[in-house]
Structures are given as C-alpha cells and as structure tokens.
C-alpha positions in Angstrom: 198.7 -61.5 67.9 201.1 -64.3 68.5 199.9 -67.8 68.5 200.3 -70.0 71.5 202.6 -73.0 71.0 199.5 -75.3 71.3 198.0 -73.5 68.3 201.0 -74.1 66.1 200.7 -76.3 63.0 201.3 -79.9 64.1 204.4 -80.1 62.0 205.8 -77.0 63.7 205.1 -78.6 67.1 206.8 -81.9 66.0 209.9 -80.0 64.9 210.1 -78.1 68.2 209.7 -81.4 70.1 212.5 -83.0 68.1 214.7 -80.0 68.8 214.0 -80.5 72.5 214.5 -84.3 72.6 217.2 -85.0 70.0 219.2 -81.7 70.0 218.4 -80.9 73.6 218.2 -77.2 73.1 217.7 -75.0 76.1 214.2 -73.8 77.2 215.2 -70.3 76.3 216.3 -71.3 72.8 213.2 -73.4 72.2 211.0 -70.4 73.3 212.8 -68.2 70.8 212.3 -70.8 68.0 208.6 -71.1 69.0 208.1 -67.3 68.7 209.8 -67.2 65.3 207.8 -70.1 63.9 204.7 -68.5 65.3 205.5 -65.4 63.2 205.9 -67.7 60.2 202.5 -69.2 60.6 200.9 -65.9 61.3 202.3 -64.4 58.1 201.1 -67.4 56.1 197.6 -67.1 57.6 197.4 -63.4 57.0 198.3 -63.9 53.3 196.2 -67.1 53.0 199.2 -69.2 52.1 199.6 -72.8 52.9 202.7 -73.3 55.0 203.7 -76.2 52.9 203.5 -74.1 49.7 205.4 -71.1 50.7 207.7 -69.5 48.1 210.9 -67.6 48.2 208.9 -64.4 47.4 206.7 -64.9 50.4 209.6 -65.3 52.8 211.2 -62.1 51.4 208.0 -60.2 51.9 207.6 -61.5 55.5 211.2 -60.6 56.3 210.4 -57.1 55.2 207.4 -57.0 57.5 209.6 -58.0 60.4 211.9 -55.1 59.5 208.9 -52.7 59.3 207.8 -53.8 62.7 211.1 -52.5 64.1 212.8 -55.9 64.5 216.6 -55.7 64.6 218.8 -57.3 62.0 219.8 -59.9 64.6 216.2 -60.8 65.4 215.3 -61.1 61.7 218.4 -63.2 61.0 217.4 -65.5 63.9 213.8 -65.8 62.6 215.1 -66.7 59.1 217.4 -69.3 60.6 214.4 -70.9 62.4 212.3 -70.9 59.3 215.1 -72.3 57.2 215.7 -75.0 59.7 212.1 -76.1 59.8 211.8 -76.3 56.0 215.1 -78.3 55.8 213.7 -80.7 58.5 210.4 -80.9 56.7 211.9 -81.8 53.4 214.2 -84.4 54.9 211.3 -85.9 56.9 209.1 -86.0 53.8 211.8 -87.7 51.8 212.3 -90.4 54.4 208.5 -90.9 54.7 207.9 -91.3 51.0 211.1 -93.0 50.0 210.4 -95.3 47.0 206.7 -94.3 46.7 207.2 -91.3 44.5 204.7 -89.3 46.6 205.6 -86.2 48.5 203.7 -84.3 51.1 205.7 -81.1 50.6 205.8 -79.7 47.1 208.9 -77.6 47.5 211.5 -77.3 44.7 214.0 -75.8 47.2 213.9 -74.4 50.7 212.0 -71.1 50.3 214.2 -69.4 52.9 217.4 -70.0 50.9 219.2 -66.9 49.8 217.0 -64.7 52.0 219.2 -62.5 54.3 218.4 -60.1 57.1 219.2 -56.4 56.4 222.8 -55.5 57.2 223.3 -54.4 60.7 224.3 -50.8 61.0 227.7 -50.4 62.4 227.4 -48.5 65.6 229.4 -45.4 65.9 232.1 -45.2 68.6 231.0 -43.2 71.6 233.1 -40.0 72.1 232.9 -37.1 74.5 232.3 -33.6 73.2 235.2 -31.2 73.3 233.7 -29.5 76.3 233.2 -32.8 78.1 236.7 -34.0 77.4 238.2 -30.7 78.7 236.0 -30.8 81.8 237.3 -34.3 82.6 240.9 -33.3 82.1 240.5 -30.1 84.1 238.8 -32.0 86.9 241.8 -34.4 87.1 244.3 -31.6 87.1 242.3 -29.7 89.8 242.2 -32.7 92.1 246.0 -33.3 91.6 246.7 -29.7 92.6 244.4 -29.8 95.6 245.2 -33.2 97.0 248.9 -33.5 95.9 248.9 -37.3 96.5 250.4 -40.0 94.4 247.1 -41.3 93.0 245.6 -38.0 92.0 248.7 -36.7 90.3 249.1 -40.1 88.5 245.5 -40.0 87.4 245.9 -36.5 86.0 248.9 -37.7 83.9 247.0 -40.7 82.7 243.9 -38.8 81.6 246.0 -36.1 80.0 248.0 -38.7 78.0 245.0 -40.7 76.9 243.3 -37.6 75.5 246.5 -36.1 74.1 247.7 -39.1 72.2 244.8 -41.4 71.7 246.4 -44.5 73.1 244.7 -47.8 73.8 244.7 -48.7 77.5 247.0 -51.7 76.9 249.5 -49.4 75.1 249.3 -46.8 77.9 250.0 -49.4 80.6 252.9 -50.8 78.7 254.9 -47.5 78.8 258.2 -47.4 80.7 259.8 -44.3 82.2 262.8 -44.8 79.9 263.4 -47.3 77.1 265.0 -50.6 78.1 266.8 -52.4 75.3 267.6 -55.5 77.5 266.4 -58.5 75.4 264.9 -60.0 78.5 263.0 -56.9 79.5 262.6 -54.9 76.3 260.2 -52.0 76.7 256.9 -52.3 75.0 256.6 -48.5 75.1 258.4 -45.5 76.4 258.4 -41.7 76.6 260.9 -39.5 74.8 260.9 -36.7 77.4 262.9 -34.3 75.2 261.0 -34.9 72.0 257.6 -35.0 73.7 256.7 -38.3 71.9 255.4 -41.6 73.2 256.3 -44.8 71.4 254.0 -47.8 72.0 253.5 -51.3 70.8 250.1 -51.6 69.1 248.1 -54.3 67.6 249.9 -56.8 65.3 253.2 -56.0 67.1 253.5 -52.7 65.3 255.3 -49.8 66.9 254.3 -46.2 66.4 255.3 -42.8 67.9 252.7 -40.2 68.7 253.2 -36.6 69.8 252.3 -35.6 73.3 250.8 -32.2 73.9 252.5 -29.5 76.1 249.9 -29.7 78.9 250.1 -33.5 79.0 253.9 -33.4 79.1 253.6 -31.1 82.1 251.3 -33.5 83.9 253.6 -36.4 83.1 256.7 -34.5 84.4 254.9 -33.7 87.6 253.9 -37.4 88.0 257.5 -38.5 87.3 258.8 -36.3 90.1 256.4 -37.9 92.5 257.0 -41.4 91.1 260.8 -41.1 91.2 260.7 -39.8 94.8 258.6 -42.7 96.0 259.9 -45.9 97.6 258.8 -48.0 94.5 260.8 -46.2 91.7 263.6 -48.8 91.8 261.2 -51.8 91.8 259.8 -51.2 88.3 260.6 -49.4 85.1 256.8 -49.0 84.5 255.7 -45.3 84.1 252.4 -45.8 85.9 252.6 -47.5 89.2 250.0 -48.6 91.7 250.3 -47.6 95.4 252.0 -51.0 95.9 254.7 -50.2 93.4 253.5 -52.5 90.7 252.6 -51.7 87.1 249.1 -50.3 87.1 246.3 -52.7 86.2 243.6 -52.0 83.6 240.8 -52.3 86.1 242.3 -49.7 88.4 242.4 -47.2 85.5 238.9 -48.0 84.4 237.6 -47.5 87.9 239.5 -44.3 88.6 238.4 -42.8 85.3 234.7 -43.7 85.9 234.6 -42.1 89.3 236.5 -39.1 88.1 234.0 -38.6 85.3 231.2 -38.7 87.9 232.9 -36.0 89.9 233.3 -33.9 86.8 229.6 -34.1 86.3 229.7 -35.9 82.9 226.3 -37.5 82.1 227.7 -40.7 80.6 229.8 -43.7 81.5 233.4 -42.9 80.6 235.9 -45.6 79.9 239.5 -45.4 78.6 238.7 -46.3 75.0 236.2 -43.4 74.9 239.1 -41.1 75.4 240.8 -42.6 72.3 237.5 -42.1 70.4 237.4 -38.5 71.6 241.0 -37.9 70.6 240.4 -39.2 67.1 237.1 -37.3 66.6 238.4 -34.0 67.9 241.7 -34.1 65.8 239.7 -35.0 62.7 237.3 -32.2 63.3 240.1 -29.7 63.5 242.5 -31.1 60.9 240.3 -33.0 58.4 243.4 -35.1 57.9 242.2 -38.7 57.9 245.6 -40.2 57.1 247.3 -38.4 59.9 244.6 -39.7 62.4 245.1 -43.2 61.0 248.8 -43.1 61.7 248.4 -41.7 65.2 245.8 -44.3 66.0 247.8 -47.1 64.6 245.0 -48.4 62.3 246.2 -50.9 59.7 243.4 -49.9 57.4 242.0 -46.5 56.6 238.5 -48.1 56.7 238.9 -48.4 60.5 239.6 -44.7 60.8 236.8 -43.6 58.4 234.1 -44.3 61.0 235.2 -41.1 62.7 234.1 -39.2 59.7 230.6 -40.3 60.5 231.1 -39.3 64.1 232.5 -36.0 63.0 229.4 -35.4 60.9 227.2 -36.4 63.8 228.8 -33.7 66.0 228.5 -31.1 63.2 224.8 -32.0 62.8 224.2 -31.6 66.5 226.0 -28.2 66.5 223.9 -27.1 63.6 220.7 -28.1 65.3 221.7 -26.1 68.4 223.1 -23.0 66.6 221.2 -22.5 63.3 218.1 -20.3 63.8 216.1 -22.4 61.2 217.5 -25.8 62.0 214.3 -26.9 63.5 211.9 -24.5 61.8 208.9 -25.8 60.0 208.8 -26.0 56.3 207.8 -22.9 54.4 
C-alpha cells in the first residue's frame, strides 16, 4: 500500500518541498516524484532497512521488485532517477550542515543508486498487415477506382498499389515526378521509369535508390497517369500525385484517404502509410529470406534496421503455426 505524502520520511518531504520551491517542478512531476519516493520508503520498511543506510545491493533488489510488479522500463528508470536525486541531495545537505565538524548524519560511502540501471526497453516490433489484409486493402482500392472512375479513387488505387509494391516512405512517394526533371532549379527528387517499371526516390541521408514496381502496380499507375494527363492540372505541376486543386499531394491527405479506405475494406486496425512499408518488407522477407535485398529496397543504411523484420517474420510464422498445427495448443503429454 502506498504511503501518503504526509507519511513520508521528513527528509523526503523536505526534498519534495525544495523541488517545488527552488526548482519549481510542475504538480504532475512532483506527484510522480512523491510516488517513486514512497516506493523507496515502502521497500526500506519491508526489509527493515534504515533509509539512511541503504546499500547498492538493496537498490538493485528493489528495482527488481518493481520489474516483477509489472512496471515498465521507463517507470523503473524514472523511479531510480528520483531515488538517485534524493540521495545526492541528502549527501550535499549533510555535507553543508556538518562542514568542519567531522560529523555526518548520513553514513554513505557513495550514492547507493549509482550504477543501477533499469532493464532495457524491448524494441517494439513494427506493425504490419498480414498478406490477406494487405491484399484486401489493395483490392478495395482497385474496386472503388473501377466503380467510381473519378480522379481521387483512381489516384488512391495507384498510391496504395505503389506503397505496397515498392515499400516507399510517404515522403519518398510524394516526391515522385511523372518524368525526371534534370533542371538544376527543379531537379526531381524521384521519378518513375515507365519502361523499366522502376521507381527512383531520394531517401534518408540524401541517398537515391531504385526499386522495382510490380506489374499490377504499374497498371494502376498507368491508369492514373491517363486521368492525370487529361486533367486541367497536368501542365501546372510535374508531380505524379496531384490533389483535386492541381497541387502536389500532401501527407495528411494520403493518411486520411488510406485510413478511411482501410475501414471500408473491413480491416480491424488503424492503417497508415508506413504500415504499408512494414508490410512490404515483412512479406518480401517471408517469401525470399533475402535480408540484404530487403535492406537495399528499403534504403536502410544499416542491416540492423532491416533485421527487426526477421522478428516480425517469426511472429507471423508463430501465429500461423498456432492456427494450423493440430497440437500447437495441446496440453503437455
């Protein structure tokens, strides 16, 4: 049971008051500090340890308890920071109080929280659609483009097809021009090679790369180009993807259109453009097992950035196993 702030050790209360008055921390931050210092006092009381005689071993054990209670790495790191701050303050206060007397209130050789670190935060896996979900999304876009035959739906089908086909970042996709411009004042960031079925984009770090475009995606792009070139805006911009006002499409428009399209496709998750990139990487890796090729297509400078998809690949395989294997969830013999 957590202690109320009024029940905290007087020196803990004094520290919080100083944080409030001198450092002018917000009420929210002070409350968090108070909760963390309350945990410290609780642990000391449970182990019958004087707060002023806590050792490094005690702190390590208590950090472990926080972890066993389900606290996140971030919460544990915050608690350790609060504890470390109090012991630093306590040592400095004691040194000032007893300067020249040779007497100390706190018998600490070093701050007991020094060198104690929170457990490493697990790197979250990127969220990707399953193959079935990705295909359902693309098929929904194509279906709407064929039924509605308007500029926006045909454009959206080309965008979704290209995102999934080539794993582009949203900024890369929106930087593509219909044809390459070599004018120094308006040099294209990206462009499509319509004959070679390749898209060249300018990625992070100013690095260019070329990525293949699949046959269905090229078909969607050609259909969009016909509509685009026949519009009144074709001569106003060299951008491949235009808005209804004739300007280069904005990121927010793509995000909003993709989100609503996913809802109409019946996908049970919030879909955003980068999820299509994750899906591309995961699905190509599942099929090819060629990590280097995926690295090159994604434009990752380091293979380590691409390796996270191996974990995602295993996650999909594990889910497939759980669904398909007759003894995946069977009890032990």
